[in-house]
All heavy atoms as a GROMACS GRO file, in nm:
protein
  581
    1MET      N    1  17.978   6.365  13.688
    1MET     CA    2  18.108   6.424  13.706
    1MET      C    3  18.145   6.419  13.854
    1MET      O    4  18.064   6.448  13.941
    1MET     CB    5  18.106   6.569  13.657
    1MET     CG    6  18.238   6.639  13.676
    1MET     SD    7  18.223   6.812  13.634
    1MET     CE    8  18.355   6.826  13.519
    2ALA      N    9  18.268   6.385  13.883
    2ALA     CA   10  18.315   6.375  14.021
    2ALA      C   11  18.339   6.513  14.079
    2ALA      O   12  18.371   6.608  14.009
    2ALA     CB   13  18.444   6.295  14.025
    3GLY      N   14  18.322   6.522  14.212
    3GLY     CA   15  18.345   6.648  14.281
    3GLY      C   16  18.492   6.667  14.312
    3GLY      O   17  18.578   6.590  14.270
    4LYS      N   18  18.520   6.771  14.389
    4LYS     CA   19  18.658   6.802  14.427
    4LYS      C   20  18.708   6.699  14.528
    4LYS      O   21  18.636   6.660  14.619
    4LYS     CB   22  18.664   6.938  14.496
    4LYS     CG   23  18.647   7.054  14.406
    4LYS     CD   24  18.666   7.181  14.487
    4LYS     CE   25  18.654   7.303  14.398
    4LYS     NZ   26  18.678   7.425  14.475
    5ASN      N   27  18.833   6.660  14.513
    5ASN     CA   28  18.895   6.575  14.613
    5ASN      C   29  18.903   6.653  14.744
    5ASN      O   30  18.919   6.775  14.743
    5ASN     CB   31  19.034   6.532  14.569
    5ASN     CG   32  19.030   6.437  14.453
    5ASN    OD1   33  18.931   6.368  14.431
    5ASN    ND2   34  19.136   6.431  14.376
    6GLN      N   35  18.892   6.581  14.856
    6GLN     CA   36  18.893   6.643  14.987
    6GLN      C   37  19.022   6.604  15.059
    6GLN      O   38  19.071   6.492  15.044
    6GLN     CB   39  18.772   6.596  15.069
    6GLN     CG   40  18.639   6.630  15.006
    6GLN     CD   41  18.618   6.779  14.991
    6GLN    OE1   42  18.637   6.856  15.084
    6GLN    NE2   43  18.578   6.821  14.871
    7TYR      N   44  19.075   6.697  15.137
    7TYR     CA   45  19.200   6.676  15.210
    7TYR      C   46  19.179   6.704  15.357
    7TYR      O   47  19.123   6.807  15.394
    7TYR     CB   48  19.309   6.768  15.156
    7TYR     CG   49  19.348   6.738  15.014
    7TYR    CD1   50  19.278   6.795  14.908
    7TYR    CD2   51  19.452   6.652  14.985
    7TYR    CE1   52  19.312   6.766  14.777
    7TYR    CE2   53  19.486   6.623  14.855
    7TYR     CZ   54  19.416   6.681  14.751
    7TYR     OH   55  19.450   6.651  14.622
    8VAL      N   56  19.225   6.611  15.443
    8VAL     CA   57  19.228   6.633  15.587
    8VAL      C   58  19.368   6.686  15.618
    8VAL      O   59  19.468   6.618  15.590
    8VAL     CB   60  19.200   6.502  15.664
    8VAL    CG1   61  19.222   6.521  15.813
    8VAL    CG2   62  19.058   6.455  15.637
    9VAL      N   63  19.375   6.808  15.673
    9VAL     CA   64  19.504   6.875  15.692
    9VAL      C   65  19.513   6.934  15.833
    9VAL      O   66  19.414   6.960  15.899
    9VAL     CB   67  19.524   6.988  15.588
    9VAL    CG1   68  19.532   6.932  15.449
    9VAL    CG2   69  19.412   7.091  15.597
   10ARG      N   70  19.638   6.956  15.877
   10ARG     CA   71  19.662   7.024  16.004
   10ARG      C   72  19.614   7.167  15.992
   10ARG      O   73  19.626   7.231  15.889
   10ARG     CB   74  19.811   7.027  16.040
   10ARG     CG   75  19.870   6.896  16.076
   10ARG     CD   76  19.834   6.844  16.210
   10ARG     NE   77  19.896   6.914  16.321
   10ARG     CZ   78  19.851   6.904  16.445
   10ARG    NH1   79  19.747   6.832  16.472
   10ARG    NH2   80  19.910   6.966  16.541
   11ASN      N   81  19.561   7.219  16.103
   11ASN     CA   82  19.514   7.357  16.108
   11ASN      C   83  19.548   7.412  16.246
   11ASN      O   84  19.468   7.405  16.338
   11ASN     CB   85  19.362   7.362  16.082
   11ASN     CG   86  19.309   7.502  16.085
   11ASN    OD1   87  19.378   7.596  16.046
   11ASN    ND2   88  19.187   7.519  16.131
   12GLY      N   89  19.671   7.462  16.260
   12GLY     CA   90  19.716   7.508  16.390
   12GLY      C   91  19.724   7.390  16.486
   12GLY      O   92  19.789   7.291  16.458
   13ASP      N   93  19.651   7.398  16.598
   13ASP     CA   94  19.647   7.289  16.694
   13ASP      C   95  19.540   7.186  16.661
   13ASP      O   96  19.532   7.082  16.726
   13ASP     CB   97  19.621   7.344  16.835
   13ASP     CG   98  19.737   7.425  16.888
   13ASP    OD1   99  19.852   7.402  16.843
   13ASP    OD2  100  19.714   7.513  16.972
   14GLY      N  101  19.458   7.213  16.562
   14GLY     CA  102  19.349   7.124  16.525
   14GLY      C  103  19.367   7.067  16.386
   14GLY      O  104  19.478   7.059  16.334
   15TRP      N  105  19.256   7.031  16.327
   15TRP     CA  106  19.253   6.971  16.194
   15TRP      C  107  19.143   7.034  16.112
   15TRP      O  108  19.051   7.093  16.166
   15TRP     CB  109  19.228   6.820  16.205
   15TRP     CG  110  19.342   6.749  16.269
   15TRP    CD1  111  19.361   6.732  16.403
   15TRP    CD2  112  19.455   6.693  16.204
   15TRP    NE1  113  19.480   6.667  16.425
   15TRP    CE2  114  19.539   6.642  16.304
   15TRP    CE3  115  19.493   6.681  16.071
   15TRP    CZ2  116  19.659   6.578  16.275
   15TRP    CZ3  117  19.612   6.618  16.042
   15TRP    CH2  118  19.694   6.568  16.143
   16GLY      N  119  19.154   7.022  15.981
   16GLY     CA  120  19.052   7.078  15.894
   16GLY      C  121  19.031   6.994  15.770
   16GLY      O  122  19.110   6.905  15.740
   17VAL      N  123  18.924   7.024  15.700
   17VAL     CA  124  18.893   6.959  15.572
   17VAL      C  125  18.896   7.069  15.466
   17VAL      O  126  18.837   7.175  15.484
   17VAL     CB  127  18.752   6.893  15.574
   17VAL    CG1  128  18.721   6.830  15.439
   17VAL    CG2  129  18.743   6.791  15.686
   18ARG      N  130  18.968   7.044  15.358
   18ARG     CA  131  18.982   7.143  15.251
   18ARG      C  132  18.956   7.075  15.118
   18ARG      O  133  19.008   6.967  15.090
   18ARG     CB  134  19.123   7.200  15.253
   18ARG     CG  135  19.148   7.297  15.139
   18ARG     CD  136  19.288   7.355  15.141
   18ARG     NE  137  19.302   7.441  15.257
   18ARG     CZ  138  19.408   7.444  15.336
   18ARG    NH1  139  19.510   7.365  15.313
   18ARG    NH2  140  19.413   7.525  15.438
   19GLY      N  141  18.877   7.139  15.033
   19GLY     CA  142  18.853   7.090  14.898
   19GLY      C  143  18.974   7.122  14.810
   19GLY      O  144  19.040   7.224  14.829
   20GLU      N  145  19.001   7.036  14.715
   20GLU     CA  146  19.115   7.055  14.625
   20GLU      C  147  19.105   7.189  14.554
   20GLU      O  148  19.000   7.224  14.499
   20GLU     CB  149  19.119   6.942  14.522
   20GLU     CG  150  19.240   6.947  14.432
   20GLU     CD  151  19.252   6.824  14.346
   20GLU    OE1  152  19.161   6.740  14.346
   20GLU    OE2  153  19.355   6.811  14.279
   21GLY      N  154  19.213   7.266  14.558
   21GLY     CA  155  19.218   7.395  14.491
   21GLY      C  156  19.166   7.510  14.576
   21GLY      O  157  19.182   7.625  14.539
   22ASN      N  158  19.104   7.480  14.689
   22ASN     CA  159  19.053   7.585  14.777
   22ASN      C  160  19.163   7.639  14.867
   22ASN      O  161  19.250   7.564  14.911
   22ASN     CB  162  18.939   7.533  14.866
   22ASN     CG  163  18.816   7.495  14.788
   22ASN    OD1  164  18.807   7.522  14.667
   22ASN    ND2  165  18.722   7.433  14.853
   23THR      N  166  19.156   7.768  14.896
   23THR     CA  167  19.252   7.826  14.989
   23THR      C  168  19.198   7.826  15.131
   23THR      O  169  19.274   7.824  15.226
   23THR     CB  170  19.288   7.971  14.949
   23THR    OG1  171  19.168   8.047  14.940
   23THR    CG2  172  19.361   7.974  14.816
   24ARG      N  173  19.066   7.825  15.144
   24ARG     CA  174  19.003   7.824  15.276
   24ARG      C  175  18.955   7.683  15.311
   24ARG      O  176  18.922   7.604  15.223
   24ARG     CB  177  18.884   7.920  15.280
   24ARG     CG  178  18.926   8.063  15.266
   24ARG     CD  179  18.814   8.162  15.268
   24ARG     NE  180  18.686   8.110  15.312
   24ARG     CZ  181  18.577   8.182  15.319
   24ARG    NH1  182  18.579   8.309  15.284
   24ARG    NH2  183  18.463   8.130  15.360
   25LEU      N  184  18.948   7.656  15.440
   25LEU     CA  185  18.898   7.527  15.486
   25LEU      C  186  18.747   7.518  15.468
   25LEU      O  187  18.677   7.618  15.485
   25LEU     CB  188  18.930   7.508  15.635
   25LEU     CG  189  19.076   7.495  15.674
   25LEU    CD1  190  19.088   7.486  15.825
   25LEU    CD2  191  19.139   7.374  15.609
   26THR      N  192  18.700   7.400  15.437
   26THR     CA  193  18.557   7.374  15.433
   26THR      C  194  18.504   7.367  15.576
   26THR      O  195  18.395   7.414  15.605
   26THR     CB  196  18.529   7.241  15.361
   26THR    OG1  197  18.584   7.249  15.229
   26THR    CG2  198  18.381   7.211  15.352
   27ALA      N  199  18.584   7.306  15.666
   27ALA     CA  200  18.546   7.292  15.806
   27ALA      C  201  18.669   7.280  15.893
   27ALA      O  202  18.772   7.229  15.849
   27ALA     CB  203  18.458   7.169  15.823
   28SER      N  204  18.659   7.326  16.017
   28SER     CA  205  18.763   7.310  16.118
   28SER      C  206  18.714   7.211  16.223
   28SER      O  207  18.597   7.213  16.260
   28SER     CB  208  18.794   7.443  16.186
   28SER     OG  209  18.851   7.532  16.094
   29CYS      N  210  18.805   7.127  16.271
   29CYS     CA  211  18.770   7.026  16.371
   29CYS      C  212  18.876   7.024  16.480
   29CYS      O  213  18.991   7.061  16.456
   29CYS     CB  214  18.762   6.887  16.307
   29CYS     SG  215  18.643   6.876  16.172
   30ASP      N  216  18.838   6.978  16.598
   30ASP     CA  217  18.932   6.969  16.709
   30ASP      C  218  19.026   6.850  16.695
   30ASP      O  219  19.141   6.856  16.736
   30ASP     CB  220  18.857   6.959  16.843
   30ASP     CG  221  18.783   7.087  16.876
   30ASP    OD1  222  18.830   7.196  16.836
   30ASP    OD2  223  18.677   7.078  16.941
   31THR      N  224  18.975   6.740  16.639
   31THR     CA  225  19.057   6.618  16.627
   31THR      C  226  19.065   6.572  16.482
   31THR      O  227  18.979   6.604  16.400
   31THR     CB  228  18.997   6.503  16.711
   31THR    OG1  229  18.871   6.465  16.657
   31THR    CG2  230  18.982   6.544  16.858
   32GLN      N  231  19.167   6.492  16.456
   32GLN     CA  232  19.183   6.436  16.322
   32GLN      C  233  19.068   6.340  16.292
   32GLN      O  234  19.018   6.336  16.180
   32GLN     CB  235  19.317   6.363  16.310
   32GLN     CG  236  19.346   6.317  16.169
   32GLN     CD  237  19.474   6.240  16.157
   32GLN    OE1  238  19.508   6.162  16.244
   32GLN    NE2  239  19.548   6.263  16.050
   33ARG      N  240  19.024   6.265  16.391
   33ARG     CA  241  18.914   6.170  16.372
   33ARG      C  242  18.788   6.242  16.323
   33ARG      O  243  18.720   6.195  16.232
   33ARG     CB  244  18.885   6.095  16.501
   33ARG     CG  245  18.773   5.993  16.487
   33ARG     CD  246  18.748   5.924  16.619
   33ARG     NE  247  18.869   5.864  16.669
   33ARG     CZ  248  18.894   5.732  16.671
   33ARG    NH1  249  18.803   5.650  16.626
   33ARG    NH2  250  19.006   5.685  16.718
   34GLU      N  251  18.755   6.356  16.385
   34GLU     CA  252  18.637   6.434  16.343
   34GLU      C  253  18.653   6.482  16.199
   34GLU      O  254  18.558   6.477  16.121
   34GLU     CB  255  18.618   6.555  16.434
   34GLU     CG  256  18.575   6.523  16.574
   34GLU     CD  257  18.577   6.645  16.664
   34GLU    OE1  258  18.610   6.756  16.617
   34GLU    OE2  259  18.544   6.630  16.782
   35ALA      N  260  18.774   6.528  16.166
   35ALA     CA  261  18.799   6.578  16.030
   35ALA      C  262  18.788   6.465  15.928
   35ALA      O  263  18.734   6.484  15.818
   35ALA     CB  264  18.937   6.643  16.022
   36ILE      N  265  18.836   6.346  15.963
   36ILE     CA  266  18.827   6.232  15.872
   36ILE      C  267  18.681   6.194  15.848
   36ILE      O  268  18.640   6.170  15.734
   36ILE     CB  269  18.907   6.112  15.926
   36ILE    CG1  270  19.057   6.142  15.918
   36ILE    CG2  271  18.874   5.984  15.849
   36ILE    CD1  272  19.145   6.040  15.989
   37GLU      N  273  18.602   6.188  15.955
   37GLU     CA  274  18.460   6.153  15.940
   37GLU      C  275  18.387   6.252  15.851
   37GLU      O  276  18.310   6.214  15.763
   37GLU     CB  277  18.394   6.145  16.078
   37GLU     CG  278  18.438   6.026  16.158
   37GLU     CD  279  18.384   6.026  16.300
   37GLU    OE1  280  18.300   6.112  16.333
   37GLU    OE2  281  18.428   5.940  16.378
   38LEU      N  282  18.412   6.382  15.873
   38LEU     CA  283  18.347   6.485  15.792
   38LEU      C  284  18.397   6.480  15.647
   38LEU      O  285  18.319   6.485  15.553
   38LEU     CB  286  18.373   6.624  15.851
   38LEU     CG  287  18.308   6.739  15.777
   38LEU    CD1  288  18.156   6.724  15.774
   38LEU    CD2  289  18.346   6.870  15.844
   39GLY      N  290  18.528   6.466  15.629
   39GLY     CA  291  18.585   6.457  15.494
   39GLY      C  292  18.535   6.337  15.419
   39GLY      O  293  18.507   6.343  15.299
   40ARG      N  294  18.519   6.224  15.488
   40ARG     CA  295  18.468   6.102  15.426
   40ARG      C  296  18.324   6.122  15.378
   40ARG      O  297  18.288   6.081  15.268
   40ARG     CB  298  18.474   5.987  15.526
   40ARG     CG  299  18.434   5.854  15.466
   40ARG     CD  300  18.438   5.744  15.567
   40ARG     NE  301  18.575   5.722  15.610
   40ARG     CZ  302  18.608   5.649  15.716
   40ARG    NH1  303  18.516   5.595  15.791
   40ARG    NH2  304  18.734   5.632  15.747
   41GLU      N  305  18.245   6.187  15.460
   41GLU     CA  306  18.106   6.214  15.422
   41GLU      C  307  18.099   6.304  15.298
   41GLU      O  308  18.022   6.278  15.206
   41GLU     CB  309  18.033   6.281  15.539
   41GLU     CG  310  17.887   6.306  15.514
   41GLU     CD  311  17.819   6.369  15.635
   41GLU    OE1  312  17.858   6.338  15.749
   41GLU    OE2  313  17.728   6.450  15.612
   42ILE      N  314  18.180   6.408  15.296
   42ILE     CA  315  18.182   6.500  15.181
   42ILE      C  316  18.229   6.426  15.055
   42ILE      O  317  18.168   6.437  14.948
   42ILE     CB  318  18.272   6.622  15.208
   42ILE    CG1  319  18.212   6.706  15.321
   42ILE    CG2  320  18.291   6.705  15.082
   42ILE    CD1  321  18.307   6.814  15.373
   43ALA      N  322  18.336   6.347  15.067
   43ALA     CA  323  18.390   6.273  14.952
   43ALA      C  324  18.288   6.173  14.898
   43ALA      O  325  18.274   6.157  14.777
   43ALA     CB  326  18.520   6.203  14.990
   44ARG      N  327  18.218   6.105  14.988
   44ARG     CA  328  18.114   6.010  14.944
   44ARG      C  329  18.004   6.081  14.867
   44ARG      O  330  17.959   6.035  14.762
   44ARG     CB  331  18.054   5.938  15.063
   44ARG     CG  332  18.134   5.825  15.115
   44ARG     CD  333  18.059   5.752  15.224
   44ARG     NE  334  18.143   5.647  15.279
   44ARG     CZ  335  18.140   5.610  15.405
   44ARG    NH1  336  18.059   5.668  15.491
   44ARG    NH2  337  18.218   5.514  15.447
   45ASN      N  338  17.959   6.194  14.922
   45ASN     CA  339  17.851   6.269  14.856
   45ASN      C  340  17.893   6.321  14.720
   45ASN      O  341  17.811   6.331  14.629
   45ASN     CB  342  17.806   6.385  14.944
   45ASN     CG  343  17.729   6.340  15.066
   45ASN    OD1  344  17.675   6.230  15.070
   45ASN    ND2  345  17.727   6.423  15.168
   46GLN      N  346  18.020   6.356  14.704
   46GLN     CA  347  18.067   6.414  14.578
   46GLN      C  348  18.126   6.309  14.484
   46GLN      O  349  18.161   6.340  14.371
   46GLN     CB  350  18.172   6.522  14.606
   46GLN     CG  351  18.115   6.642  14.675
   46GLN     CD  352  18.217   6.754  14.688
   46GLN    OE1  353  18.334   6.741  14.652
   46GLN    NE2  354  18.172   6.867  14.740
   47GLY      N  355  18.143   6.186  14.530
   47GLY     CA  356  18.204   6.082  14.447
   47GLY      C  357  18.348   6.115  14.416
   47GLY      O  358  18.394   6.102  14.303
   48SER      N  359  18.422   6.159  14.518
   48SER     CA  360  18.561   6.200  14.498
   48SER      C  361  18.653   6.121  14.591
   48SER      O  362  18.614   6.019  14.648
   48SER     CB  363  18.574   6.350  14.522
   48SER     OG  364  18.538   6.383  14.655
   49GLU      N  365  18.774   6.170  14.608
   49GLU     CA  366  18.875   6.102  14.688
   49GLU      C  367  18.902   6.180  14.816
   49GLU      O  368  18.895   6.303  14.818
   49GLU     CB  369  19.005   6.092  14.607
   49GLU     CG  370  19.111   6.008  14.672
   49GLU     CD  371  19.230   5.986  14.581
   49GLU    OE1  372  19.217   5.905  14.487
   49GLU    OE2  373  19.334   6.051  14.602
   50LEU      N  374  18.933   6.109  14.924
   50LEU     CA  375  18.972   6.170  15.051
   50LEU      C  376  19.116   6.135  15.078
   50LEU      O  377  19.154   6.017  15.076
   50LEU     CB  378  18.885   6.116  15.166
   50LEU     CG  379  18.925   6.163  15.306
   50LEU    CD1  380  18.904   6.314  15.320
   50LEU    CD2  381  18.847   6.088  15.413
   51ARG      N  382  19.199   6.236  15.099
   51ARG     CA  383  19.341   6.216  15.131
   51ARG      C  384  19.366   6.269  15.271
   51ARG      O  385  19.319   6.376  15.305
   51ARG     CB  386  19.429   6.286  15.030
   51ARG     CG  387  19.410   6.228  14.890
   51ARG     CD  388  19.514   6.274  14.794
   51ARG     NE  389  19.645   6.262  14.849
   51ARG     CZ  390  19.737   6.174  14.808
   51ARG    NH1  391  19.708   6.092  14.711
   51ARG    NH2  392  19.856   6.171  14.863
   52ILE      N  393  19.441   6.192  15.350
   52ILE     CA  394  19.461   6.225  15.491
   52ILE      C  395  19.607   6.256  15.518
   52ILE      O  396  19.696   6.175  15.487
   52ILE     CB  397  19.415   6.108  15.580
   52ILE    CG1  398  19.268   6.080  15.552
   52ILE    CG2  399  19.440   6.139  15.727
   52ILE    CD1  400  19.217   5.954  15.614
   53GLN      N  401  19.630   6.373  15.578
   53GLN     CA  402  19.764   6.416  15.614
   53GLN      C  403  19.796   6.365  15.754
   53GLN      O  404  19.714   6.376  15.845
   53GLN     CB  405  19.770   6.569  15.612
   53GLN     CG  406  19.907   6.626  15.632
   53GLN     CD  407  19.903   6.779  15.626
   53GLN    OE1  408  19.822   6.840  15.692
   53GLN    NE2  409  19.990   6.836  15.546
   54GLY      N  410  19.916   6.311  15.772
   54GLY     CA  411  19.958   6.262  15.903
   54GLY      C  412  20.019   6.373  15.987
   54GLY      O  413  20.031   6.488  15.944
   55GLN      N  414  20.061   6.337  16.108
   55GLN     CA  415  20.124   6.433  16.199
   55GLN      C  416  20.250   6.494  16.139
   55GLN      O  417  20.285   6.607  16.172
   55GLN     CB  418  20.159   6.363  16.331
   55GLN     CG  419  20.040   6.315  16.410
   55GLN     CD  420  19.970   6.428  16.484
   55GLN    OE1  421  20.016   6.540  16.490
   55GLN    NE2  422  19.855   6.396  16.540
   56ASP      N  423  20.319   6.419  16.054
   56ASP     CA  424  20.445   6.465  15.994
   56ASP      C  425  20.425   6.546  15.866
   56ASP      O  426  20.520   6.574  15.795
   56ASP     CB  427  20.536   6.346  15.965
   56ASP     CG  428  20.475   6.247  15.866
   56ASP    OD1  429  20.360   6.270  15.822
   56ASP    OD2  430  20.542   6.149  15.833
   57ALA      N  431  20.302   6.584  15.835
   57ALA     CA  432  20.264   6.665  15.718
   57ALA      C  433  20.268   6.587  15.587
   57ALA      O  434  20.242   6.643  15.482
   57ALA     CB  435  20.348   6.792  15.707
   58ARG      N  436  20.301   6.459  15.590
   58ARG     CA  437  20.297   6.375  15.470
   58ARG      C  438  20.159   6.311  15.460
   58ARG      O  439  20.098   6.278  15.561
   58ARG     CB  440  20.401   6.265  15.477
   58ARG     CG  441  20.540   6.315  15.463
   58ARG     CD  442  20.632   6.198  15.465
   58ARG     NE  443  20.763   6.240  15.417
   58ARG     CZ  444  20.864   6.159  15.406
   58ARG    NH1  445  20.853   6.033  15.440
   58ARG    NH2  446  20.979   6.204  15.360
   59PHE      N  447  20.113   6.293  15.338
   59PHE     CA  448  19.984   6.227  15.319
   59PHE      C  449  20.003   6.078  15.338
   59PHE      O  450  20.084   6.016  15.272
   59PHE     CB  451  19.923   6.262  15.183
   59PHE     CG  452  19.870   6.401  15.180
   59PHE    CD1  453  19.946   6.505  15.130
   59PHE    CD2  454  19.746   6.430  15.234
   59PHE    CE1  455  19.898   6.635  15.132
   59PHE    CE2  456  19.697   6.559  15.237
   59PHE     CZ  457  19.774   6.661  15.185
   60ARG      N  458  19.927   6.022  15.430
   60ARG     CA  459  19.947   5.883  15.471
   60ARG      C  460  19.845   5.786  15.412
   60ARG      O  461  19.870   5.668  15.406
   60ARG     CB  462  19.946   5.872  15.622
   60ARG     CG  463  19.815   5.912  15.686
   60ARG     CD  464  19.822   5.900  15.839
   60ARG     NE  465  19.702   5.948  15.902
   60ARG     CZ  466  19.606   5.868  15.946
   60ARG    NH1  467  19.616   5.738  15.932
   60ARG    NH2  468  19.498   5.919  16.003
   61GLU      N  469  19.728   5.836  15.375
   61GLU     CA  470  19.621   5.750  15.328
   61GLU      C  471  19.536   5.821  15.226
   61GLU      O  472  19.527   5.943  15.228
   61GLU     CB  473  19.528   5.715  15.445
   61GLU     CG  474  19.544   5.578  15.501
   61GLU     CD  475  19.448   5.559  15.616
   61GLU    OE1  476  19.471   5.613  15.724
   61GLU    OE2  477  19.349   5.486  15.593
   62ALA      N  478  19.471   5.743  15.141
   62ALA     CA  479  19.374   5.800  15.046
   62ALA      C  480  19.262   5.699  15.028
   62ALA      O  481  19.288   5.578  15.015
   62ALA     CB  482  19.441   5.830  14.913
   63TRP      N  483  19.140   5.747  15.029
   63TRP     CA  484  19.023   5.664  15.003
   63TRP      C  485  18.948   5.722  14.887
   63TRP      O  486  18.923   5.842  14.881
   63TRP     CB  487  18.931   5.659  15.124
   63TRP     CG  488  18.991   5.590  15.243
   63TRP    CD1  489  19.077   5.484  15.244
   63TRP    CD2  490  18.970   5.623  15.379
   63TRP    NE1  491  19.110   5.449  15.371
   63TRP    CE2  492  19.045   5.534  15.458
   63TRP    CE3  493  18.894   5.720  15.444
   63TRP    CZ2  494  19.047   5.538  15.595
   63TRP    CZ3  495  18.896   5.724  15.581
   63TRP    CH2  496  18.972   5.633  15.656
   64SER      N  497  18.907   5.638  14.795
   64SER     CA  498  18.838   5.683  14.676
   64SER      C  499  18.691   5.642  14.682
   64SER      O  500  18.660   5.526  14.709
   64SER     CB  501  18.904   5.624  14.551
   64SER     OG  502  18.838   5.669  14.437
   65TYR      N  503  18.603   5.738  14.656
   65TYR     CA  504  18.460   5.712  14.654
   65TYR      C  505  18.401   5.740  14.517
   65TYR      O  506  18.281   5.742  14.501
   65TYR     CB  507  18.388   5.796  14.760
   65TYR     CG  508  18.437   5.762  14.898
   65TYR    CD1  509  18.529   5.843  14.963
   65TYR    CD2  510  18.393   5.648  14.963
   65TYR    CE1  511  18.575   5.811  15.089
   65TYR    CE2  512  18.439   5.615  15.089
   65TYR     CZ  513  18.530   5.697  15.152
   65TYR     OH  514  18.575   5.665  15.276
   66GLY      N  515  18.490   5.761  14.418
   66GLY     CA  516  18.444   5.787  14.282
   66GLY      C  517  18.444   5.659  14.201
   66GLY      O  518  18.450   5.548  14.253
   67HIS      N  519  18.437   5.673  14.070
   67HIS     CA  520  18.436   5.558  13.980
   67HIS      C  521  18.579   5.515  13.952
   67HIS      O  522  18.653   5.588  13.885
   67HIS     CB  523  18.365   5.595  13.850
   67HIS     CG  524  18.368   5.486  13.750
   67HIS    ND1  525  18.299   5.368  13.766
   67HIS    CD2  526  18.434   5.475  13.633
   67HIS    CE1  527  18.322   5.290  13.662
   67HIS    NE2  528  18.403   5.353  13.580
   68ASP      N  529  18.617   5.402  14.004
   68ASP     CA  530  18.750   5.345  13.978
   68ASP      C  531  18.736   5.223  13.892
   68ASP      O  532  18.690   5.118  13.939
   68ASP     CB  533  18.819   5.306  14.109
   68ASP     CG  534  18.864   5.424  14.190
   68ASP    OD1  535  18.889   5.529  14.130
   68ASP    OD2  536  18.874   5.410  14.312
   69PRO      N  537  18.773   5.233  13.765
   69PRO     CA  538  18.760   5.116  13.677
   69PRO      C  539  18.856   5.005  13.718
   69PRO      O  540  18.969   5.030  13.757
   69PRO     CB  541  18.795   5.172  13.539
   69PRO     CG  542  18.879   5.292  13.565
   69PRO     CD  543  18.831   5.347  13.697
   70PHE      N  544  18.807   4.883  13.715
   70PHE     CA  545  18.894   4.769  13.744
   70PHE      C  546  18.875   4.668  13.633
   70PHE      O  547  18.762   4.630  13.603
   70PHE     CB  548  18.860   4.705  13.878
   70PHE     CG  549  18.959   4.596  13.914
   70PHE    CD1  550  19.080   4.629  13.970
   70PHE    CD2  551  18.931   4.464  13.888
   70PHE    CE1  552  19.172   4.532  14.001
   70PHE    CE2  553  19.021   4.365  13.917
   70PHE     CZ  554  19.142   4.400  13.975
   71PRO      N  555  18.976   4.619  13.569
   71PRO     CA  556  19.115   4.658  13.591
   71PRO      C  557  19.143   4.797  13.531
   71PRO      O  558  19.075   4.839  13.439
   71PRO     CB  559  19.194   4.551  13.518
   71PRO     CG  560  19.102   4.500  13.413
   71PRO     CD  561  18.961   4.518  13.468
   72PRO      N  562  19.243   4.866  13.587
   72PRO     CA  563  19.275   4.998  13.534
   72PRO      C  564  19.326   4.991  13.391
   72PRO      O  565  19.386   4.891  13.351
   72PRO     CB  566  19.384   5.050  13.628
   72PRO     CG  567  19.429   4.933  13.707
   72PRO     CD  568  19.327   4.827  13.698
   73LYS      N  569  19.301   5.096  13.315
   73LYS     CA  570  19.348   5.102  13.176
   73LYS      C  571  19.499   5.121  13.175
   73LYS      O  572  19.554   5.192  13.258
   73LYS     CB  573  19.281   5.217  13.102
   73LYS     CG  574  19.133   5.197  13.082
   73LYS     CD  575  19.073   5.312  13.006
   73LYS     CE  576  18.924   5.294  12.990
   73LYS     NZ  577  18.862   5.406  12.921
   74GLY      N  578  19.564   5.065  13.073
   74GLY     CA  579  19.706   5.090  13.053
   74GLY      C  580  19.789   4.987  13.105
   74GLY      O  581  19.853   4.932  13.161
   0.00000   0.00000   0.00000
């Protein structure tokens, strides 16, 4: 079973990693790069997806570390 998707989000002047559905951050980081590295590690370990929020608060990227069937069904 796949773990919770992870999100890299703004956190005041810094950045954080939050699991899907969580209200609290899993971790706080000074830079977006640090948050991405930590979020990527968590997503890999859980076999889930990492979504990255840009400076404009829109999600700009997503990386999947879970089971993605190819070709997709449907």
